[in-house]
ZAMARGU-4260 file (C-alpha; in steps of 0.2 Angstrom, whole numbers, plus 5000, padded with zeros to 4 digits):
<rodrens>
0) 4958/5074/5081 | 4946/5064/5068 | 4946/5046/5071 | 4934/5039/5058 | 4922/5046/5045
5) 4906/5038/5039 | 4899/5045/5022 | 4897/5044/5004 | 4913/5041/4994 | 4917/5053/4979
10) 4933/5047/4970 | 4946/5061/4966 | 4963/5060/4957 | 4972/5043/4960 | 4974/5040/4979
15) 4962/5054/4985 | 4943/5053/4989 | 4932/5065/4996 | 4920/5058/5010 | 4904/5068/5011
20) 4898/5067/5029 | 4881/5076/5030 | 4885/5088/5017 | 4903/5092/5023 | 4917/5085/5011
25) 4933/5078/5020 | 4948/5076/5008 | 4956/5060/5011 | 4972/5051/5003 | 4971/5033/5003
30) 4983/5020/4998 | 4981/5015/4980 | 4973/4998/4981 | 4960/5005/4994 | 4957/5019/4981
35) 4955/5005/4968 | 4942/4995/4979 | 4931/5011/4982 | 4916/5014/4972 | 4909/5031/4968
40) 4893/5034/4979 | 4897/5020/4991 | 4892/5023/5009 | 4908/5019/5019 | 4917/5021/5034
45) 4936/5025/5034 | 4947/5024/5049 | 4957/5041/5048 | 4975/5046/5053 | 4975/5065/5056
50) 4992/5072/5051 | 4996/5090/5057 | 5011/5100/5054 | 5015/5118/5055 | 5009/5121/5037
55) 4997/5107/5034 | 4983/5096/5040 | 4980/5080/5030 | 4968/5065/5032 | 4973/5047/5028
60) 4960/5034/5027 | 4960/5016/5029 | 4946/5002/5029 | 4951/4995/5046 | 4959/5000/5062
65) 4973/4990/5059 | 4978/4998/5042 | 4977/5015/5051 | 4989/5008/5065 | 5001/5002/5052
70) 5002/5018/5044 | 5004/5027/5059 | 5019/5015/5065 | 5027/5018/5048 | 5027/5037/5049
75) 5034/5035/5066 | 5049/5029/5058 | 5064/5040/5054 | 5063/5044/5036 | 5046/5038/5032
80) 5033/5052/5028 | 5015/5051/5024 | 5017/5048/5006 | 5029/5034/5007 | 5019/5027/5022
85) 5004/5026/5010 | 5016/5017/4997 | 5020/5004/5010 | 5002/5002/5015 | 4997/4998/4998
90) 5011/4983/4996 | 5003/4967/5000 | 5007/4962/5018 | 5013/4944/5013 | 5026/4953/5001
95) 5032/4964/5016 | 5032/4947/5027 | 5043/4939/5014 | 5055/4953/5014 | 5058/4951/5033
100) 5058/4933/5033 | 5070/4932/5019 | 5080/4948/5025 | 5079/4954/5007 | 5080/4973/5006
105) 5079/4972/4987 | 5060/4967/4989 | 5057/4985/4997 | 5068/4993/4983 | 5054/4990/4971
110) 5043/5002/4981 | 5043/5019/4974 | 5053/5032/4985 | 5064/5018/4992 | 5082/5016/4988
115) 5095/5003/4994 | 5100/5012/5010 | 5082/5017/5015 | 5077/4999/5010 | 5090/4991/5021
120) 5085/5002/5036 | 5067/4999/5033 | 5069/4981/5033 | 5077/4981/5051 | 5062/4993/5057
125) 5049/4982/5049 | 5057/4967/5057 | 5057/4974/5074 | 5038/4979/5071 | 5034/4962/5065
130) 5042/4955/5082 | 5033/4968/5093 | 5016/4967/5084 | 5014/4952/5071 | 4995/4956/5069
135) 5000/4971/5058 | 5007/4960/5046 | 4992/4948/5044 | 4984/4951/5027 | 4965/4954/5027
140) 4961/4939/5016 | 4967/4922/5016 | 4982/4920/5002 | 4986/4905/4993 | 5002/4902/4984
145) 5007/4920/4980 | 5025/4917/4976 | 5023/4920/4957 | 5015/4936/4959 | 5030/4944/4966
150) 5043/4940/4953 | 5056/4954/4957 | 5062/4955/4939 | 5044/4957/4933 | 5041/4971/4945
155) 5057/4979/4942 | 5054/4978/4922 | 5036/4986/4925 | 5043/5000/4936 | 5056/5004/4923
160) 5042/5007/4911 | 5035/5021/4923 | 5021/5011/4932 | 5018/5013/4950 | 5023/4998/4962
165) 5006/4997/4969 | 4997/4996/4952 | 5012/4983/4946 | 5009/4971/4962 | 4990/4973/4960
170) 4992/4968/4942 | 5003/4954/4945 | 4992/4947/4958 | 4979/4945/4946 | 4988/4935/4933
175) 4983/4917/4929 | 4994/4904/4939 | 4999/4896/4923 | 5009/4912/4918 | 5026/4905/4923
180) 5041/4915/4916 | 5047/4933/4919 | 5044/4937/4901 | 5027/4930/4900 | 5022/4939/4917
185) 5028/4956/4909 | 5019/4954/4893 | 5002/4948/4902 | 5003/4963/4914 | 5006/4975/4901
190) 4990/4968/4891 | 4981/4970/4908 | 4987/4988/4912
</rodrens>
């Protein structure tokens, strides 16, 4: 089983990179936020989760061991496959923590591929996971006041226009703090997308 790879990054389609390790290219799926952060030609190390099934062998990469561990915990939950696991890994940890703290499944429904029932079930499982392993929900960066970034109405409006959840959340996170109303956030996000 492959645990980590160090090599040259070659960006592929959105969410996919090829890691060139001494002339051998490994195709690795990564969360959208990681894909955006990686630069073509970077020398990087990715922590890898190897997903083996009867008809497939896929690699999923993360910049740190805790990201890989979080992904593996997610795909261990019933009804969560690798694709949805990557979507969840791209969601900021403070947003997941907010959903758990407020017991608000609607926050999880803003993620592509999650309906109401799945969101309610996932919320319970995430709450249990957070109680057992709170370190998994710590953000790698120090976050200030981020409440305005996750305006549910703005997220839903942008998702309704066909944008991926992770892209929407990342765009909203970068908006200036003086953008206050949902309408202003949606308009500013559309200009930035």
